[in-house]
C-alpha positions in Angstrom: -4.4 14.1 4.6 -1.1 12.9 6.1 0.9 15.6 4.4 -1.4 18.2 5.8 -1.2 16.7 9.2 2.6 16.7 9.0 2.7 20.4 8.2 0.5 21.0 11.2 2.8 18.9 13.4 5.8 20.7 12.2 4.2 24.0 13.1 3.5 22.7 16.6 7.1 21.7 16.9 8.1 25.2 15.9 5.9 26.7 18.5 7.4 24.3 21.1 10.9 25.3 20.1 10.1 29.0 20.3 8.5 28.6 23.8 11.5 26.6 25.1 14.0 29.2 23.7 12.2 31.9 25.6 12.4 30.0 28.8 16.1 29.1 28.3 16.9 32.8 27.7 16.1 33.3 31.4 17.0 30.0 33.1 19.6 27.3 32.6 18.4 24.1 30.8 19.0 21.9 33.9 16.3 23.9 35.8 13.9 23.4 32.8 14.5 19.7 32.2 10.9 18.8 32.0 10.1 21.4 29.4 13.3 20.8 27.5 13.0 17.1 27.5 9.4 17.3 26.6 10.3 19.5 23.6 12.9 16.8 22.6 10.1 14.2 22.6 7.9 16.5 20.5 10.7 17.0 18.0 11.5 13.3 17.9 7.9 12.4 17.4 7.6 14.9 14.4 10.9 13.6 13.0 9.4 10.0 13.2 6.3 11.2 11.3 8.5 12.7 8.6 10.4 9.4 8.2 7.3 7.3 8.2 5.6 9.5 5.5 8.8 9.3 3.3 8.8 5.5 3.7 5.1 5.2 2.9 5.3 7.5 -0.2 8.4 5.7 -1.5 6.4 2.5 -1.9 3.9 4.3 -4.2 1.0 2.2 -2.9 2.6 -1.2 -3.8 1.7 -2.6 -0.3 -1.7 -1.6 1.1 -0.5 -2.3 4.7 1.9 0.6 4.5 -0.8 3.2 4.2 -2.7 1.8 7.2 0.5 1.8 9.2 1.3 5.4 8.3 -2.3 6.5 9.2 -2.1 4.8 12.6 1.3 6.3 13.3 0.0 9.8 12.5 -3.2 9.4 14.5 -1.4 8.1 17.6 1.5 10.5 17.4 -0.7 13.6 16.9 -3.0 12.4 19.6 -0.1 12.2 22.0 1.2 15.6 20.9 -2.2 17.1 21.8 -2.9 15.1 24.9 0.4 14.0 26.4 3.6 12.4 25.2 5.1 9.6 27.3 8.7 10.4 28.3 8.7 7.4 30.7 6.2 5.1 32.3 5.1 7.8 34.8 6.3 11.0 33.1 3.8 12.5 30.6 4.7 15.7 28.9 1.6 17.8 28.5 1.2 20.9 26.2 0.7 23.0 29.4 4.2 22.1 30.6 5.5 24.4 27.9 2.6 26.8 27.6 1.4 25.1 24.3 -2.3 25.0 25.0 -3.3 27.2 22.1 -0.8 25.5 19.8 -2.2 22.1 20.8 -5.8 23.3 20.0 -4.7 24.5 16.6 -3.0 21.1 15.9 -6.2 19.3 16.9 -8.3 21.5 14.7 -6.0 21.0 11.7 -6.0 17.2 12.2 -9.6 16.7 13.1 -10.4 14.5 10.2 -7.5 12.2 10.9 -8.2 12.0 14.6 -11.9 11.3 14.1 -11.3 8.4 11.6 -12.1 4.8 12.5 -8.7 3.7 13.8 -10.2 0.7 15.6 -11.0 -0.7 12.2 -7.6 0.1 10.8 -5.9 -1.6 13.8 -8.0 -4.7 13.2 -7.1 -4.7 9.5 -3.4 -4.4 10.3 -3.6 -7.3 12.8 -5.5 -9.4 10.3 -2.8 -8.7 7.7 -0.1 -9.8 10.1 -2.0 -12.9 11.0 -2.1 -13.7 7.3 1.6 -13.2 6.9 1.4 -9.8 5.2 4.0 -7.4 6.7 4.7 -3.8 5.7 7.3 -3.0 3.1 11.0 -3.2 4.2 12.7 -2.7 0.9 15.3 0.1 0.7 14.7 0.3 -3.1 18.3 -0.8 -3.6 19.0 -4.4 -4.7 22.4 -4.6 -2.9 20.9 -3.3 0.4 18.0 -5.7 0.2 20.4 -8.6 -0.5 22.5 -7.7 2.6 19.3 -7.8 4.7 18.4 -11.2 3.3 21.8 -12.6 3.8 21.9 -11.6 7.5 18.3 -12.6 8.1 19.1 -16.1 6.8 22.2 -16.3 9.0 20.3 -15.1 12.0 17.5 -17.6 11.4 19.9 -20.5 11.0 22.7 -19.7 13.5 21.4 -17.4 16.2 17.7 -17.8 16.8 17.8 -21.5 17.5 20.5 -21.1 20.1 20.2 -17.6 21.6 17.8 -18.5 24.4 19.9 -21.4 25.6 23.0 -19.2 25.6 21.1 -16.6 27.6 19.9 -19.0 30.2 23.3 -20.5 30.6 25.0 -17.1 30.6 27.3 -18.5 27.9 29.6 -16.4 25.8 28.6 -16.3 22.1 30.5 -19.3 20.8 33.8 -18.7 19.0 32.4 -20.5 16.0 29.5 -18.1 15.7 31.8 -15.1 16.2 34.0 -16.5 13.4 30.9 -17.0 11.1 29.9 -13.4 11.7 33.5 -12.3 10.9 33.4 -14.3 7.7 30.3 -12.3 6.7 32.2 -9.1 7.2 30.3 -8.0 10.3 33.2 -6.4 12.1 34.5 -4.4 9.1 31.2 -3.0 7.6 32.3 0.6 8.0 36.1 0.2 8.1 37.6 1.5 4.8 38.5 -1.0 2.1 42.1 0.0 2.2 42.3 -1.4 5.7 40.5 -4.7 5.0 37.0 -3.5 5.7 34.0 -3.4 3.5 33.9 0.4 3.4 30.1 0.5 3.5 27.7 3.0 4.9 26.1 3.5 8.3 22.8 2.5 6.7 24.3 -0.9 5.9 25.6 -1.0 9.5 22.0 -0.4 10.6 20.6 -3.3 8.5 23.3 -5.7 9.7 22.8 -4.7 13.4 19.0 -4.9 13.1 18.9 -8.4 11.7 21.5 -9.8 14.1 19.7 -8.1 17.1 16.5 -9.6 16.0 18.1 -13.0 16.8 19.7 -11.8 20.0 20.8 -8.4 21.2 24.2 -10.0 22.0 24.6 -10.8 18.3 23.9 -7.3 17.2 26.0 -5.8 20.0 29.1 -7.9 19.3 29.8 -5.5 16.4 29.3 -2.4 18.5 32.8 -2.5 20.0 34.3 -3.1 16.6 32.3 -0.2 15.3 33.5 2.1 18.1 37.1 1.0 17.9 37.1 1.1 14.1 35.8 4.7 14.0 38.1 5.9 16.8 41.2 4.6 14.9 40.0 5.5 11.4 39.2 9.1 12.4 41.8 9.7 15.1 44.6 7.3 14.7 48.0 7.7 13.2 48.8 6.0 9.9 50.8 3.3 11.8 47.8 2.7 14.2 45.4 2.4 11.3 47.7 -0.1 9.6 48.3 -2.1 12.8 44.7 -2.4 14.1 42.1 -1.8 11.4 42.7 -4.9 9.3 42.7 -7.1 12.3 39.5 -5.6 13.7 37.8 -5.9 10.3 38.7 -9.6 10.0 37.6 -10.5 13.5 41.1 -11.5 14.5 41.0 -8.7 17.1 37.9 -8.3 19.3 38.0 -4.8 20.9 36.2 -3.5 24.0 35.3 0.0 25.0 36.7 1.0 28.4 35.2 4.3 29.3 32.7 4.2 32.2 33.9 4.4 35.9 32.2 3.8 39.2 30.2 6.8 40.4 30.8 8.7 37.1 28.4 7.4 34.5 27.6 10.1 31.9 29.9 12.7 33.5 33.0 11.8 31.6 34.8 14.9 32.6 35.1 13.5 36.1 37.0 10.3 35.1 39.8 9.4 37.5 41.7 6.6 35.9 45.2 7.8 35.3 47.9 6.9 32.8 51.5 8.2 32.8 54.6 7.4 30.9 57.5 5.7 32.6 61.2 6.3 31.8 61.0 4.0 28.8 58.0 5.7 27.4 55.5 3.0 28.2 52.1 4.0 29.6 51.3 2.9 33.2 47.6 2.7 34.0 46.0 2.9 37.4 42.3 3.1 38.3 39.0 1.4 38.0 36.4 1.0 35.2 32.9 -0.6 35.3 30.2 -1.9 33.0 32.8 -3.0 30.5 31.2 -5.3 28.0 33.1 -8.3 26.6 36.2 -7.4 28.6 37.5 -10.9 29.2 37.4 -12.2 25.6 38.6 -9.0 24.0 42.1 -8.4 22.7 42.2 -4.6 22.6 40.9 -2.0 24.9 40.1 1.5 23.8 40.7 3.1 27.2 39.9 6.6 28.2 42.2 7.9 30.9 43.5 11.1 32.4 47.0 11.7 31.2 47.2 15.4 32.0 46.5 15.5 35.7 46.7 19.3 35.9 44.2 19.9 33.1 40.6 20.2 34.3 37.7 18.2 33.1 37.7 16.8 29.5 41.0 18.6 28.6 43.0 16.1 30.6 41.6 13.0 28.9 43.4 10.9 26.3 42.5 7.7 24.4 44.8 4.7 24.7 44.9 1.6 22.5 45.8 -1.0 25.1 46.4 -4.6 23.8 45.7 -7.5 26.3 45.8 -11.2 26.2 42.4 -12.9 25.6 41.0 -14.4 28.8 40.1 -18.1 29.3 37.6 -20.0 31.4 40.3 -20.5 34.0 41.8 -17.1 33.9 39.6 -14.3 32.7 42.2 -11.6 33.0 45.7 -12.9 32.5 47.3 -9.5 31.9 49.7 -8.2 34.4 48.3 -5.3 36.4 44.7 -6.0 35.4 42.0 -7.8 37.2 38.2 -8.0 36.9 35.0 -9.4 38.3 31.8 -10.2 36.4 28.7 -8.1 37.0 25.7 -10.4 36.9 22.9 -8.9 34.8 19.2 -9.6 34.0 19.8 -9.7 30.2 22.1 -8.4 27.5 24.3 -11.5 27.9 26.6 -13.3 25.5 29.6 -11.0 26.1 29.3 -10.4 29.9 29.8 -7.3 31.9 32.8 -6.6 34.1 34.2 -4.3 36.7 37.9 -3.8 36.0 40.8 -2.7 38.1 44.2 -1.5 36.9 47.3 -1.5 39.1 50.3 -0.3 37.1 49.1 -2.1 33.9 51.5 -1.2 31.1 50.7 -0.3 27.5 53.1 0.3 24.6 54.6 3.8 24.1 52.7 4.1 20.8 49.3 3.4 22.5 48.2 7.0 22.5 45.5 7.4 19.9 46.7 9.9 17.3 49.9 10.5 19.2 48.5 13.6 21.0 47.4 13.9 24.6 44.3 15.7 25.7 42.2 14.7 22.6 40.4 11.7 24.1 37.1 13.3 24.8 36.9 14.9 21.3 37.9 11.6 19.7 35.2 9.7 21.7 32.5 12.3 20.8 33.1 11.7 17.1 32.1 8.0 17.6 28.9 8.7 19.6 26.8 9.5 16.6 27.5 6.1 14.9 27.3 4.2 18.2 23.9 5.7 19.0 22.6 5.0 15.5 23.8 1.5 15.9 22.1 1.2 19.3 18.9 2.4 17.7 19.3 -0.4 15.1 19.8 -2.9 17.9 16.5 -1.7 19.5 14.7 -2.0 16.2 15.8 -5.6 15.9 14.6 -6.3 19.5 11.3 -4.6 18.8 10.7 -6.7 15.8 11.5 -10.0 17.6 9.1 -9.0 20.4 6.4 -8.5 17.8 7.2 -11.8 16.1 6.9 -13.7 19.3 3.7 -12.0 20.3 2.2 -12.7 16.9 3.2 -16.4 16.9 1.8 -16.9 20.4 -1.4 -15.1 19.6 -2.0 -17.3 16.6 -1.2 -20.5 18.5 -2.8 -19.9 21.8 -6.6 -20.7 22.0 -9.0 -19.5 24.6 -12.7 -19.6 24.7 -12.8 -21.5 21.5 -10.6 -19.3 19.3 -7.1 -18.1 18.8 -6.4 -15.1 21.0 -5.3 -13.0 18.0 -9.0 -12.5 17.3 -9.6 -10.7 20.5 -9.4 -6.9 19.9 -7.1 -6.1 22.8 -4.6 -8.6 21.6 -5.0 -7.5 18.0 -4.5 -3.9 19.1 -1.3 -4.7 20.8 0.1 -6.4 17.7 -1.0 -3.6 15.4 0.5 -0.8 17.5 3.6 -2.8 18.1 4.0 -2.9 14.3 3.4 0.8 14.0 6.1 1.6 16.7 8.5 -0.8 15.1 8.2 0.8 11.6 8.5 4.3 13.0 11.6 3.4 15.0 13.1 1.6 12.0 12.5 4.5 9.6 13.9 7.1 12.0 17.0 5.0 12.6 17.5 4.8 8.8 17.0 8.5 8.5 19.7 9.1 11.1 22.1 6.7 9.3 21.5 8.6 6.0 22.3 11.8 7.7 25.5 10.4 9.1 26.4 9.0 5.6 25.9 12.5 4.2 28.8 13.8 6.2 26.9 16.3 8.3 26.9 16.5 12.1 24.0 14.4 13.3 24.2 14.1 17.1 20.6 15.3 17.2 19.3 12.8 14.6 21.3 10.0 16.3 19.8 10.9 19.7 16.3 11.0 18.3 16.7 7.5 16.7 18.0 6.0 19.9 15.4 7.7 22.1 12.4 6.5 20.0 13.8 3.0 19.2 14.6 2.2 22.8 11.1 3.1 23.8 9.7 0.9 21.0 11.8 -2.1 22.0 10.6 -1.8 25.6 6.9 -1.2 24.8 6.9 -4.0 22.2 8.5 -6.4 24.6 6.1 -5.5 27.4 3.1 -5.9 25.1 4.3 -9.2 23.8 4.8 -10.6 27.3 1.3 -9.5 28.2 0.0 -11.4 25.2 1.9 -14.5 26.5 0.1 -14.1 29.9 1.6 -16.1 32.7 3.8 -18.1 30.2 5.6 -14.9 29.4 7.0 -14.8 32.9 8.4 -18.3 32.6 12.1 -18.4 31.8 11.6 -21.1 29.2 9.7 -18.7 26.9 11.9 -16.5 24.8 9.9 -13.3 25.5 11.2 -13.3 29.1 14.7 -12.8 27.6 13.5 -10.1 25.2 12.0 -8.1 28.0 15.2 -8.1 29.9 17.3 -7.3 26.8 15.0 -4.5 25.9 15.3 -2.7 29.2 19.0 -1.9 28.8 18.4 0.0 25.6 17.1 3.1 27.4 20.3 3.2 29.5 23.5 2.4 27.6 25.1 4.5 25.0 23.6 7.5 26.7 20.4 7.2 28.8 17.1 8.5 27.5 17.5 11.6 29.6 20.9 12.3 28.1 19.5 11.9 24.6 16.7 14.3 25.4 19.1 16.9 26.7 21.3 16.6 23.6 18.3 17.0 21.3 16.8 19.9 23.1 20.0 21.9 23.5 21.1 21.2 19.9 17.8 22.3 18.3 17.5 25.4 20.4 21.1 26.3 19.5 20.4 25.7 15.8 22.9 22.9 15.4 22.9 20.4 12.5 
């Protein structure tokens, strides 16, 4: 039944793509954002169903929960394709928005048996299985990969989960001892080649590591993001000398890098960046300008900084990437480097590294700081890292989504009202069951994107889909879990209050949901990947 339903959903996706292409032949994509982004959500939903069915079939029926999860995923997704896909809290993409009424009716007819099944009973069975400790399969059918997951889960349970909420409430940095322990596990060198001191492992491993650490705290999973970005920038775009100088120290955790790209009033429009860098008479780079939303800026040792070095070149063509070393800040002096100052941006969640607005006033960087030794390549170099960064962000979201579900489940089992644990009330059980469905779909789509990246193909579309879906799952799971907690969920002492704040950022950073949808729609219509 599910394979037939998938075929019908794929046909619906094809009809949506054809309809969008016809519109874009006459009008620019920005004037058709609702239709284009709606198609992106359609395509993402179908890709998630493909990933879920592959996962379910790979288990060969060894876990009966898997089949129920897959059936619920299909019924809900196809119901949304027919009736309306949520692009946001108050933005529902309907088939009529792209002239898909007839295609939606054909999809409904093809999937009538699935849609008419007793899904209330299936949700109750899934919730009961969860309550009894029976989770769906998570094996990757590879002993080494499963061992890595187990190692990081044990580390997270022992070192991060017991402390994360206290660190969050105090707005503390992740302690140096914890950072070192993560380094000792190889966290910062997962994808850095072995010849430079890394583990030389796949993006799929990076997903597993990030997911497990983010389950403990998004700050834990995100600590490796900057190393991932810097490592890929240098490994793919650096000179041999730059690789030898920086990659081993990043892999070991000796160097903590930070990504310095975003500017005030620029956001996603990187072609409008204004920070300037010029060479002085001695060949050193002199940097002037302002950056904002820079994570972990004070405690970092190396900035990958995007600046305009060719002032007469328009847009992206004038941008270059610089590797700018800096002294690590202290509690008394967060930014001891000459020519650099900063102020903390106080945030709701996503703590542990802190966010900063930075100012550069004739800050100097070495003559060999230019990544790759060639000006004007900064935007291209950065674009090569976006796929991995967005896949990693999807993995962060998957970890947050799982933790939200765990907290909701624990509370529903312990909280008693009207003489019984609230897990037995259908509206609570439904929230848990569908949170599990969304978590599995997001997880499997992020793994599919990682495998695509590991295959060597261009995968900006797959990465965008993974981030788009996983960010929504993290937010909806956090919201559902807080609702299960009731008034207690709004109290700062309960961990779910932190999870809700942490989940909200996932739809914004590393490319907002709207940016992901634009990338997906444009890429598919153009036939990329």
